[in-house]
C-alpha positions in Angstrom: 179.6 414.6 198.5 176.4 413.5 200.2 175.3 414.7 203.6 175.5 412.0 206.3 172.5 411.6 208.6 172.3 409.9 211.9 170.4 407.0 210.3 173.3 406.5 207.8 175.8 406.3 210.6 173.6 403.9 212.6 173.2 401.6 209.6 177.0 401.4 209.3 177.4 400.7 213.0 175.3 397.6 212.6 178.2 396.0 210.8 180.8 396.6 213.6 182.0 393.3 215.1 180.7 392.7 218.7 184.2 392.5 220.1 184.8 396.1 218.9 181.7 397.7 220.4 183.4 398.7 223.7 186.0 400.6 221.6 183.2 402.3 219.6 181.4 403.2 222.8 184.6 404.8 224.2 185.2 406.7 221.0 181.7 408.1 220.9 182.0 409.3 224.5 185.3 410.9 223.8 183.5 413.1 221.2 180.5 414.1 223.3 180.4 417.6 224.8 181.6 418.1 228.3 178.1 418.8 229.5 177.8 415.2 230.8 180.9 415.7 232.9 179.6 419.1 234.1 176.3 417.5 235.1 178.0 414.8 237.1 180.1 417.5 238.9 176.9 419.5 239.6 175.3 416.5 241.1 178.3 415.8 243.3 178.3 419.5 244.5 174.5 419.4 245.2 174.9 416.3 247.2 176.4 418.5 249.9 173.2 420.5 250.1 171.8 420.5 253.6 175.1 419.4 255.1 174.7 422.1 257.7 171.0 421.6 258.3 171.5 419.9 261.7 173.5 422.9 263.0 171.8 425.4 265.2 171.4 428.9 263.9 174.0 430.2 266.3 176.5 427.5 265.4 176.0 428.1 261.7 176.4 431.8 262.2 179.7 431.2 264.1 180.8 428.9 261.3 180.2 431.6 258.7 181.9 434.3 260.7 185.0 432.1 261.3 185.0 431.2 257.6 184.9 434.8 256.6 187.6 435.7 259.1 189.9 432.9 257.8 189.2 433.8 254.2 190.1 437.5 254.9 193.3 436.5 256.6 194.4 434.2 253.8 193.4 436.3 250.8 193.6 439.9 251.9 197.4 440.2 252.1 199.5 442.6 250.2 202.0 440.9 248.0 205.2 442.6 246.9 206.2 441.5 243.4 
């Protein structure tokens, strides 16, 4: 059995009918690693960067303290199983 190269595959792709190219495109993307998805998610998360930049230092400090207090109240409970 011969080893396929990318060029071999591309040569074969040239014979695919035009009306099936979308299907081929979807198939290729179904096989790509999840890094593209991760990169999109990272960009979405980073888009929130600077969201609090218009807050004063005191307001931001109050926000952080309130967030910590709420987090402690929600997640520092003893649970009897």
